[in-house]
Residue, then its C-alpha position, 0 to 999 in steps of 0.5 A: m637339721p631337725i636333730g641339730l635343733a633337738l639337740v640344741g634345745i635339750s642342751l638349753a633346757g638342761s643348762l637352765a635346769i642346772g642354774r635354777d636353785t631349789e627352795e632348800q638351797l636358797l633357805q640354806r644360803i639365806q640362813s648362812e649369809p652374814n651380808p644383809i645385801k647378799k642375803a636380800k638378793e637371795e630372798i629375792k630369788l626365793a620370792d621369784l621361786k615362790l611366784s613361779q609356784v603361785q603361777d603354776a598352781y593357778s594355771q593347774g586350777h589349784v586356787e587354795e594352793g596358789a592362795k597358800q603360795l601367795e601368802a609365802l610370797i608376801d612373807t618372803v618380800k616382807t622378810t626381804v624389806k625387813t632385812l634391808q631396813d635392819s641393815g642400817r644402810n641409808a638406801a638414798k646413799q647406798p641403794a644396792g639391794f633396795r633397788d633390786l627389791e623395788i624392781s623385783i616387787r614391780e615385776d611381781i605385781r605386773v605378773l600377778q595382775d596378769l595372772a588375776r586377768t586369766v583366773a575366774y572372777f571369784d578366784r581373783a581376791p587372793l591375787e588382788g589382795a597380794v597385789q595390794d600388799l605388794d603395792q604397800l611394800q614397794a611404797r615403803v621401799i621407794h620411800s626408803l630410796f627417796p625420803g623427802g615427803t609422804p610416800r604415794t601409792i601407785k594408784g593414788p593421786p599425787t599429793s598437792p597443796t589445797v588451792e583455794s578458789p578466788g571466789n566468784a568471777t562477778e565478785a572480782r569486777 
């Protein structure tokens, strides 16, 4: 019984390792891909790889390396946003790619927030800055998907028209 479980574990780990792309493979596919949607999906995979590198660096205590990887992650997401916006597609009518990017950014934000909770207080600044940058990029993507009004950030209050006070209650009598 233990031997069978060990074999299943080894084969499962091996199949997961085979399916994982390297950074070089992803960069080659990104450069050679003419379709902006497929290109964006490859860039999303690259961003996921960068995020795992950030997590590895911080978990090993390499804060400076993690901060550099965070910059690379933000640059990759910015490139993906630009790729989709430059594609000429109307995100509201053709959301393919935009929707995947928004979901990926949302997940990245959540992972970075969780990671920041495990890092020493004085080492959190790069993570918090990256979360803010990703939050702004996510707001741009959401605005592309749902144009019509001013974009709202997740942390900001919803915009509402100002309501004038009716005056003092004694004046109304």
